[in-house]
PAKOL-902743 format. One record per residue (C-alpha): residue number from 1; z, y, x. Coordinates in Angstrom, 3 decimals, padded with zeros to 6 digits, m for minus. Each point is the difference from the previous one (the first is absolute). Layout:
residues N
<r seq="NUM" c3="Z" c2="Y" c1="X"/>
...
//
This chain:
residues 128
<r seq="1" c3="151.392" c2="081.316" c1="021.882"/>
<r seq="2" c3="003.133" c2="m000.341" c1="m002.122"/>
<r seq="3" c3="003.137" c2="m001.309" c1="001.674"/>
<r seq="4" c3="003.425" c2="m000.256" c1="m001.584"/>
<r seq="5" c3="002.674" c2="m001.549" c1="002.191"/>
<r seq="6" c3="003.663" c2="m000.558" c1="m000.786"/>
<r seq="7" c3="002.734" c2="m000.542" c1="002.579"/>
<r seq="8" c3="003.769" c2="m000.020" c1="000.346"/>
<r seq="9" c3="000.915" c2="m003.119" c1="m001.916"/>
<r seq="10" c3="002.421" c2="m002.566" c1="001.333"/>
<r seq="11" c3="003.145" c2="m001.998" c1="m000.563"/>
<r seq="12" c3="003.152" c2="001.890" c1="m000.910"/>
<r seq="13" c3="003.405" c2="m000.888" c1="m001.380"/>
<r seq="14" c3="001.055" c2="001.069" c1="m003.467"/>
<r seq="15" c3="001.180" c2="003.594" c1="000.077"/>
<r seq="16" c3="m002.298" c2="000.854" c1="002.868"/>
<r seq="17" c3="m002.903" c2="002.420" c1="000.233"/>
<r seq="18" c3="m003.653" c2="000.023" c1="000.961"/>
<r seq="19" c3="m002.726" c2="002.621" c1="000.192"/>
<r seq="20" c3="m003.500" c2="m001.057" c1="m000.913"/>
<r seq="21" c3="m003.040" c2="001.945" c1="001.140"/>
<r seq="22" c3="m003.571" c2="m000.023" c1="m001.227"/>
<r seq="23" c3="m002.882" c2="001.665" c1="001.784"/>
<r seq="24" c3="m003.261" c2="000.533" c1="m001.843"/>
<r seq="25" c3="m003.298" c2="001.099" c1="001.481"/>
<r seq="26" c3="m003.389" c2="000.551" c1="m001.571"/>
<r seq="27" c3="001.502" c2="000.780" c1="m003.436"/>
<r seq="28" c3="000.644" c2="003.784" c1="000.070"/>
<r seq="29" c3="003.704" c2="m000.800" c1="000.167"/>
<r seq="30" c3="001.163" c2="003.546" c1="m000.719"/>
<r seq="31" c3="m001.954" c2="000.055" c1="m003.275"/>
<r seq="32" c3="001.348" c2="m003.205" c1="m001.565"/>
<r seq="33" c3="003.217" c2="m001.152" c1="m001.550"/>
<r seq="34" c3="001.578" c2="m002.979" c1="001.704"/>
<r seq="35" c3="002.122" c2="m002.841" c1="m001.235"/>
<r seq="36" c3="002.139" c2="m002.825" c1="001.314"/>
<r seq="37" c3="m000.170" c2="m003.344" c1="m001.765"/>
<r seq="38" c3="001.726" c2="m003.274" c1="000.704"/>
<r seq="39" c3="m000.527" c2="m003.616" c1="m000.902"/>
<r seq="40" c3="002.470" c2="m002.820" c1="000.426"/>
<r seq="41" c3="m001.088" c2="m003.653" c1="000.021"/>
<r seq="42" c3="m000.607" c2="m001.231" c1="m003.534"/>
<r seq="43" c3="000.419" c2="003.453" c1="m001.489"/>
<r seq="44" c3="m002.370" c2="002.658" c1="m001.222"/>
<r seq="45" c3="m000.770" c2="003.049" c1="002.066"/>
<r seq="46" c3="002.432" c2="002.847" c1="m000.648"/>
<r seq="47" c3="m000.476" c2="003.719" c1="000.473"/>
<r seq="48" c3="002.789" c2="001.336" c1="002.194"/>
<r seq="49" c3="m000.660" c2="003.696" c1="000.528"/>
<r seq="50" c3="m002.698" c2="002.642" c1="m000.400"/>
<r seq="51" c3="m000.638" c2="003.333" c1="001.698"/>
<r seq="52" c3="m002.688" c2="002.497" c1="m000.927"/>
<r seq="53" c3="m002.541" c2="001.347" c1="002.477"/>
<r seq="54" c3="002.056" c2="003.129" c1="000.699"/>
<r seq="55" c3="003.467" c2="m001.641" c1="m000.282"/>
<r seq="56" c3="000.608" c2="002.045" c1="m003.140"/>
<r seq="57" c3="000.674" c2="m003.078" c1="m002.100"/>
<r seq="58" c3="001.998" c2="m003.065" c1="000.969"/>
<r seq="59" c3="001.068" c2="m002.869" c1="m002.178"/>
<r seq="60" c3="001.865" c2="m003.274" c1="000.415"/>
<r seq="61" c3="000.471" c2="m003.291" c1="m001.727"/>
<r seq="62" c3="003.432" c2="m000.218" c1="m001.600"/>
<r seq="63" c3="000.858" c2="m002.904" c1="002.288"/>
<r seq="64" c3="m000.190" c2="002.198" c1="003.120"/>
<r seq="65" c3="001.081" c2="003.431" c1="m001.230"/>
<r seq="66" c3="002.728" c2="001.451" c1="002.132"/>
<r seq="67" c3="m000.687" c2="m002.453" c1="002.838"/>
<r seq="68" c3="m003.628" c2="000.592" c1="001.004"/>
<r seq="69" c3="m001.670" c2="003.277" c1="000.985"/>
<r seq="70" c3="m003.741" c2="000.547" c1="000.199"/>
<r seq="71" c3="m001.561" c2="002.744" c1="002.115"/>
<r seq="72" c3="m003.242" c2="000.819" c1="001.750"/>
<r seq="73" c3="m001.297" c2="001.962" c1="002.967"/>
<r seq="74" c3="m003.545" c2="001.068" c1="m000.777"/>
<r seq="75" c3="m000.510" c2="001.322" c1="003.528"/>
<r seq="76" c3="000.562" c2="m003.551" c1="001.267"/>
<r seq="77" c3="m001.724" c2="m001.822" c1="m002.889"/>
<r seq="78" c3="003.221" c2="m001.943" c1="m000.406"/>
<r seq="79" c3="002.074" c2="m001.123" c1="m002.955"/>
<r seq="80" c3="003.641" c2="m001.064" c1="000.331"/>
<r seq="81" c3="002.550" c2="m001.944" c1="m001.981"/>
<r seq="82" c3="003.626" c2="000.159" c1="001.086"/>
<r seq="83" c3="001.922" c2="m002.871" c1="m001.506"/>
<r seq="84" c3="003.791" c2="000.092" c1="000.043"/>
<r seq="85" c3="002.592" c2="m002.454" c1="m001.285"/>
<r seq="86" c3="m002.570" c2="m002.777" c1="m000.035"/>
<r seq="87" c3="000.783" c2="m003.022" c1="m002.126"/>
<r seq="88" c3="m001.404" c2="m003.557" c1="000.010"/>
<r seq="89" c3="m001.993" c2="000.830" c1="m003.128"/>
<r seq="90" c3="m001.927" c2="002.574" c1="002.031"/>
<r seq="91" c3="m001.549" c2="m002.817" c1="002.021"/>
<r seq="92" c3="m003.760" c2="000.209" c1="m000.431"/>
<r seq="93" c3="m003.288" c2="000.904" c1="001.606"/>
<r seq="94" c3="m000.319" c2="003.777" c1="m000.189"/>
<r seq="95" c3="m003.404" c2="001.615" c1="m000.408"/>
<r seq="96" c3="m001.139" c2="003.589" c1="m000.004"/>
<r seq="97" c3="m002.981" c2="001.229" c1="m001.956"/>
<r seq="98" c3="m002.006" c2="003.211" c1="m000.332"/>
<r seq="99" c3="m000.858" c2="001.447" c1="m003.377"/>
<r seq="100" c3="m003.567" c2="m000.342" c1="m001.218"/>
<r seq="101" c3="m000.386" c2="003.577" c1="m001.234"/>
<r seq="102" c3="000.635" c2="002.921" c1="002.332"/>
<r seq="103" c3="002.228" c2="002.960" c1="m000.902"/>
<r seq="104" c3="001.388" c2="m001.787" c1="m003.030"/>
<r seq="105" c3="003.596" c2="m000.440" c1="m001.093"/>
<r seq="106" c3="000.942" c2="m003.304" c1="m001.587"/>
<r seq="107" c3="002.590" c2="m000.470" c1="m002.715"/>
<r seq="108" c3="m000.677" c2="m003.737" c1="m000.199"/>
<r seq="109" c3="m000.400" c2="m001.653" c1="003.387"/>
<r seq="110" c3="001.885" c2="m003.284" c1="000.100"/>
<r seq="111" c3="m002.848" c2="m002.241" c1="m001.187"/>
<r seq="112" c3="m002.049" c2="000.714" c1="003.097"/>
<r seq="113" c3="m003.274" c2="000.494" c1="m001.845"/>
<r seq="114" c3="m000.214" c2="003.649" c1="001.102"/>
<r seq="115" c3="m000.096" c2="m000.964" c1="003.688"/>
<r seq="116" c3="m003.156" c2="m000.883" c1="001.862"/>
<r seq="117" c3="000.972" c2="m000.458" c1="003.630"/>
<r seq="118" c3="002.595" c2="m002.570" c1="000.993"/>
<r seq="119" c3="001.593" c2="m001.190" c1="003.206"/>
<r seq="120" c3="000.769" c2="m003.572" c1="000.994"/>
<r seq="121" c3="003.739" c2="000.375" c1="m000.372"/>
<r seq="122" c3="003.152" c2="m000.256" c1="002.078"/>
<r seq="123" c3="002.697" c2="m002.579" c1="m000.684"/>
<r seq="124" c3="003.548" c2="001.060" c1="m000.787"/>
<r seq="125" c3="002.649" c2="m002.707" c1="m000.057"/>
<r seq="126" c3="003.604" c2="000.723" c1="m000.900"/>
<r seq="127" c3="002.595" c2="m002.648" c1="000.738"/>
<r seq="128" c3="003.240" c2="m000.278" c1="m001.949"/>
//
């Protein structure tokens, strides 16, 4: 049974930090690239960051480069997103997703179409 569960969201003041976690079971976690997406009310879903199955490749949306860091611990089936210097425009529901194809590096990931297993999301709210 596939389970993808995000945690770590919350309310933080502008300039603050949060660490999101995502645990995935039943998806051969250590064989799949993982991605964080976010969606704010009234806006389209946005790809935030991608990490390959072996952590060899990481990538970020321009809007978060230099502030967010993605990482994973395959032994714990857990994906992380450390978010520093949070701004009100970072307010959104954050989702993690597992790549459809195993052992595959993605050069284009932000649309979300390459990801088959999704969590329910964790809310991040940044106050000004």
